[in-house]
Each structure stands twice: as structure tokens, then as C-alpha cells.
N, C-alpha and C positions, 0 to 999 in steps of 0.2 A: 709831806702828806697832810700834816695838821694845818699848815698855811693854806694849802689848796682847799681843805674843808672849810676853813674860816672864811676864805674868799667866797666860796659857794654859799655859805650861810648869810654873809653880808649881802650878796647879790639877791638872794631870795627875799631878805627883809626889804631891800630897796624895791623889788618888784611888788611885794605885798603893799608897801606904802603907796606906791603909784596907783595900784589897783584900787585901794581904799579911797584915795583922793578922787579918782574918777567916779567911784560909786557915790561918794558924798555929793559931788557936783551934780550928779544926775538924779539925786534924791532917792537912791537905793539904800536899803538898810546896810549898816556896817556889820551888824551881827545877824547871822542866819542860824536856824536850828542845826545843831551838829549832826553829822553822819557818822562820827567816830567818837569813841570814849564817852559815850552818853552817860554812863553810870559812875564816872569818876567824880567824886565830890571832895570837899575839904577834909572829911574824915579819912579818906584814902591817902590824901597828901600827908596828913599827920602821921599815919602809919608808916608811910615810906620814909619820912624824915626821921622817925624814931629808929627804923631799921638801918638807915644810912649812918646814924650816930653810933649805934650799938650793934656790932657784928656778932656779939655773943648770942644774939637771938636767932642767928641764921642756922644754927645746928639743932633747933628744937624739932625733933622728929614727931613729937606728940601733936604739934600743930598741923603737920602734914597729914598725919593719920586722922585727926579730927576733921580736917577739910574733906578728905575722901569720904569718911563716914557720914558727914552731914550732907554732902552732895548726894550720896547714894540714898539716904533717907528722904531728902527733899524730892529727889527724882523718882522715888518709888522703885528703886533697883536694889538688888542684893549686894552687888559689888561695884566699886568704883576705884579707878586708878588715875592719878594725876600726872600728866606729861607736859612737855614744853610746847605743845601744839596739838590741834586736832589731827594734823597730818601724821604726827608721831603716834598718837592714839590709833590711827588707822594702820600704821605699820605694825603696831602691837597686835591689832586685830588679825591682820594677815598671818602673823606668826601663830597666834592662838588657834586659828581655824585650820592650820596646817596646809595653807595654799603653797604650791610649789611651782618652780619654773615650768612653763608649758601649760599649766592650768589656765582656764578661761574665767573671766569675771565680766559680768554685764554692768556697764556704767551708763548713766544718762549722757546724751550727746550735748549736754549743757551743764558744765561744772567748772570748778576752779582747777587751775593747773596742778596744785599740790595733790589733788585726789588721784589723777592718773599717774603722777610721779611716784606715789607710794607703791603702786603696783608695778610700774616699770622698773623701779629700783630692785624688785625681787624677781624680775623676769617673767611676770605673769601676763598672759595675753589679754588685752582689753577688747571687748566687743561692745559697740555702742548701740543703744536703743533710743528711740525718739521720746520726747517729752510731750505732755499735754499742755495746753495754754490756759487752763483754768487756775492751776496752782503751780505750774512749772515743774511738776514731778514726773516720774516715769509714766508713760502711757501703757497701761496693761494690755491694750489691744495690739500693740506693736511688740510686746515683750516676748511672748512665747515663741515666735518665729526665730528669735535670736539664740535660743537655747540649743546647745549641742551636747554630744557625749562628753566633751571636754569641760563643759561649764561646771563650775564648783560653787559659785556664789553670785548673788545679785546685790548691788549697792543701790538702795533707794534713798532719795534725799527729800527733806522737807525744807523748801527754800523760802526765804523772805519772812519767815515766821509763820507760814501757812502749813497746814497739815496736808500732805500729799493726797490728791483726789482719789487715787486708786490704791490707797494704803493696804486695806484688807485683801483686796483682790491680788495684789502683788505677793503678799505673804502666802496666800493660798496657792498661787502658781508655783512659788518656790518650794513649798511643802510637797506639792504633788510630784515635783521632779527631784526631790531630795537635795535641795540646794540650801546653802547658808544664806542668811539675809543680814547684811550690814546696813544699819540705819545711820545716815549722815544727818545729824541734828545740829550741825554747827551754827546754822542760822535760826534755829527754832527751839532753843533750850527753854523749856517751860510750856510749850504748846501742848494742848490736851486733846486726846481722842478717847471717847467713851470712858471718861473719868480717870484715865491714865495719861501720864506724860509720854510724849513721843519718845521712842527708843526702847520701849519695853515689849514690843510685839516681835521684833526680830531676834537674832541670836546675839548680836553685839551692836552697841551704838557708840558713836563718837560725838563729842561736843567740843566747842571752841570757846576760849576766853581771850581770844585775840582782840586787839583794840577796836575793831569795827563790829564786834559781835554783841550778843545779848547782855553779857556781863564781861568784865575785862580784868585780866592781870597783865595787860599789855601783850604778852605772849603766853600761851598756855592752852591746855586741852584736857579732856577727860574721856576715859573709856568706861562704859558701864555694860554689865551683863547680868543676867539672872541664872546663868548656867554655871554650875560649880566646876565642871571639867574645863570649860573655856576659861573661867576665872583663874584656875590653877595654872593654865598655860600662859595667861597674861602675866601672872605673878612671876613666872620664870623670866619673861622678857623684861619685866619691870626691875627685877633684882639685878639683871645684867646691864641695865641702862645707866649711864653716868649722869651726874648733875651737870648743869652748865658751868662754865668757868666762873670764878669769883667776879671777874671783870664784867662778864656778860650779865650776871645777876645784879650787880651794882648799877649798870647802865639801865637795866629794865626798871629798877626802882626810881632812878632819875627820870625815866620816861613818864612815870605817873605824874610828876610835877610838870614836866613839859606839856603833856597832853591836857592836864587840867587847865593850864593857862592858855593853851591854844584853842580849846574847844568849849570850856565851861565857865571860866571865871568871868565876872563882870569886866568889861573892857578887853575881852579876849582878842578883839580885832587888832590891838597893838601889843598887849601883854604877851601874847603868844609869840610874836616876832622877837621881842626882847629876850624872852626865855630861850628861844631857839638860837639866838645869836650868842647867848652866854653858854648854853649847854649843847649846842648843835653837834659837837663831836660824839655825844653820848646817844644820839638818836638811833634806835634800833628799827630796821626795816623788817616787816613781817615775812615778805617773800623776796629772797635775794635774787640777784641777776643770775646766779648759778641755777637756782630752781626754775627760773623762767626758761633756761636753756635745757632743762631736764637733767641737771647734774646735782648729785646729792651733796649738800654742804657739809663741811667738816663738823659743824655743831649739831647736825641732825641726829635725832634719836635719843635726846635727853629726857629725863623725868623732871618733874617740877621740884625745885628746892623749897625748903621750909619758908624761906624769906618771902617768896611769892604766895605761899599758902596763907600767910597772914592776910594778905590783900584779898585773896580768894574768899576767905571766910567772911570778911567784911562785905564783899560784893554779894555774897549769897544772902545776906540779911536784907538786901535791897532789891533783889531780882524781881520779886513778885510786885513790889510797888512800881517799878519801872515798866514791867510788862502791862500792868493795868493802865499806866499812863499812855503806853503805845496804843492800846486798844481804843482809848478815848480819842486820841489824835487821828487814828485810822478812820473814825466815823466822819471826820471833816473831809477826808479824801474820798470817802464813799459819796458824799454830797457833791464834791467837785466832779466826780465821774458822771453822776446822774445829770448834773447841770450842763456838762460839756459833751455828752454823748459817747463816753468811753465805758468800756466794760470793767466792772469791779472784779477784783480777784475773788475766786469762789471760796466760801466758807462751807466745807462739807458738813453734812448732818452729823451731829454728836461731837463736833470739834470746837475747840476754842483756840484760835490762833493768837500769836503774840505780836505779829507785825514788826519784826526787826526793821523792815522798810516796807513801804506800800507800793507794790509793783503794778504798773499799768502799761498796756500796749498802746503806743502812740505812733504818729507818722514818723518815718525814718529821719526826716529833717529835724523834728523836734528832739530826737535823741542826739543827732550829730552836732546840733548847736542849741545848748540848753539855756542861753541867756534869757530866753522868754520867761523862764520860771522865776528868775530874780526880778525881772521887770514887772511881771504880772502878779506874782504870788509872794514875792519877798523871801523865797527860799532857793537854796542851791539843791539840785537834785542829783541822785546817784545814778550811775550808768552801769551797774552790774547787769549784765555781763557784756564786756566789750568783745569777747570772742567765745567760741565754743569751749575753749579751755581758758577761761578768764585769767589774766587779761590778754592771753595769746589766742589769735584766731587760727584755727587749723581746719583743714578740709575734712569734714566728717560726712560720709555719704549716707543717704537714706534717713536724714534727720531734718525734714523741712520745718517742723515746728520749732526745733532748737535754733535753726537759722533765722527764723522770723523773730524769735525772742532776742537774738543777738542784735538784729537790725532795729527793733522797735521797743523793747522793754526798758522803761525808765523806772526809778523808784524814788518816791517821795520820803522825806525824813519823817520819823515818828517821835521826835523829841522837840522840846520847846527851846 
């Protein structure tokens, strides 16, 4: 198994070397703005190295509590709980809201596979509702027709760092029908609406610190709520949740080094390959093949260990800086849209997005073959979402806007 992994890593390095040689000969940049691990810097690498040298630090519960308390204060929420992923935080939310098999929840028809998985794992029936194409959030005009006597909750999301266009209207619809609201803020941690960070209008909110998100602990997530009763139920789930294995925690710390050299370090176009060749067996995949098939992995359901909370605390110090940087770079893509006749994403009144990525609807061929962006703009672009359940494409009826977004939405990097 290790030999096979080593051969795969070597083949990947050879492929990258050949690709970089072709880029160089064509005059393309060898380094492009990263789409992942944007906030990992040398200070995070130093923390990871210290933790890898001294495992006595791994049991410091005070660090974990400090991380949760500081995230809650920064986010403007009363309670925060750190888990090993936004998907695990969502499972905790399902438990805390008392959702049972047979209950219905309304989800956008344009989301990540791990979101419906969390509900499917608990036997909860999913009803899909279409999105709007201004911010890619739930379309309030389509939502009410999806509500039935079995509906217990609505999940609204704030994608790409934008604030959902129909944010308040969706909350009002939910309140009128006596439904819980789960806010998926995995891509919009730090975005603001009417002076408050997103996640504070609904009943419970989930955030992600996975490697492609606003800040990163490689894998990780947070659940926040302002409701004391809900917080008490989350605490029950949290207390029963295990920590990840020592091996998994160690590998995640190694991934901080791997990702720094792959995405941020000077010379990352070759240093990343060397680091992956040396440490390739330790690379952790965010979404496993099991999850892509709708199977709950054995390591699912863990809470964050103190070792990763050290990194989270350091990341929290930088999140506002990086979000401001993203806003500045988004202004460049605003100009690109204006110059090229594309529609800019909507910034709703009284909102302040953070632009994890900058989404634009383009011709389908521009999404299917993205080499034009490297050639014309010197960037590699993201293709969230490749399917209605990214990266899986499923047939979801009555969601034409979601289908169009799958065909046409690309996202520009908002990092340097």
C-alpha cells in the first residue's frame, strides 16, 4: 500500500513537472494565486512544527476553550463549539434541533455533497428549492411552495463569501411557519449584514475551517448559536463526540507544512511537489470516496482536538486582514466583469461580503475548458460547483437556476 502511494506521488510530481515545463515554454506564469490554504503562513508552520515536536501540548483543554470563546466573541455569537468539520457541526445542529427520521428539511438545489449527507445519515427527508443567480442563495419566491406539514427546518447558505440575497425574507418565511433556520456560513465566515456577522439571524449556524475556506485548520468547523436551549443540546452532542485519532491529528499538522509549500511559499510551483513526494502518505482528503458515495466514514463525528485549536487561534488573528484583502481583489474582478460584459455578483444593501471566491456566470464552454483564464489573465479559476451536490451531479427537478449555475458559474481567486 505504501509503495503504491509512493508511486502515485512520484507520478503526480512528474505530471506537475511536465505541466510546469509546458507553461514556461508558453510564457505562462508558474505561480498563480492560490484557491486553497490562502491563510497559511510561516507562523502557522512554526506552530505545527512545535506541536509535532512536543505532544504534551496536545492535551491543553484551555486552548480549545479559548479558541471557542474567541471565535464566539469575534463572530458576535453567545456559544461556539469546535468540531472536525462544518459537516460535523451540521450533524450536531441536526441533533440539537431534534430533527428525526421522516422529518423534512428544505435545502438549496445547489450545495456540497456533505450537506445532504448529514441529513441522509439521520434519515431526514430532503426537499430541494431553487436558488437565485444574484448571490446563489435560496430564492425566497420559490421557497414557500416547498413547505409542507412535515417540514421542520430550512437550510439557507451564504455562498462564495456573499450574503444571501433573500436573507431576511427567508428568516421571515421560516418564522411564519414555525420552522428552524440553519445558516450554512462555511464559505462566508466574517461576512456582515446590518452590522452583524452572518449566522446570527437563524437558530444555529455552521462554519468551516477546511483548507479551501475563509480560514483553515486543514480540517475543522464551528457551530454557533445564540439560543441557550439549543446550546445545551449541542453540548450533549459535543461531550459524546470523540477526538480524532492521534495519527489523524498528526497528519493534519503535517498537512499545514504540505499546504504552505504547495500554495503559499516562494517557489511553491516546485517546492510543493517535493514536499508532497516526501510527505505524500500523510495528505488528508477533505471529502473521502465514501462520502462521495453517501457512506458515513468511520472518522466522521469528531470534535476538534486542542492541537488544531492552537492553529485555529492563530488563524483567527488573521481572518479580518485576509478578508479585507479579498475585498480589494474582488474590485479587480468587478472591473473585469464591466469590461467584458458579465454580470457582477450582487452585494445586497447593508451587507459586506468577504469574497472567498468571486463567482461569475460565463458561457458553458468557458467553464468546461478553463485554460483561457491562465492564458489571458494569468490565473487558475475555480469550478465550484461541478454538480448540484458538488462534486457529484444529481438530477434535482424544478431547480433551473441551480442547473444553470452548475453549467456556467466559475469563480476567480481572491488571493495574491
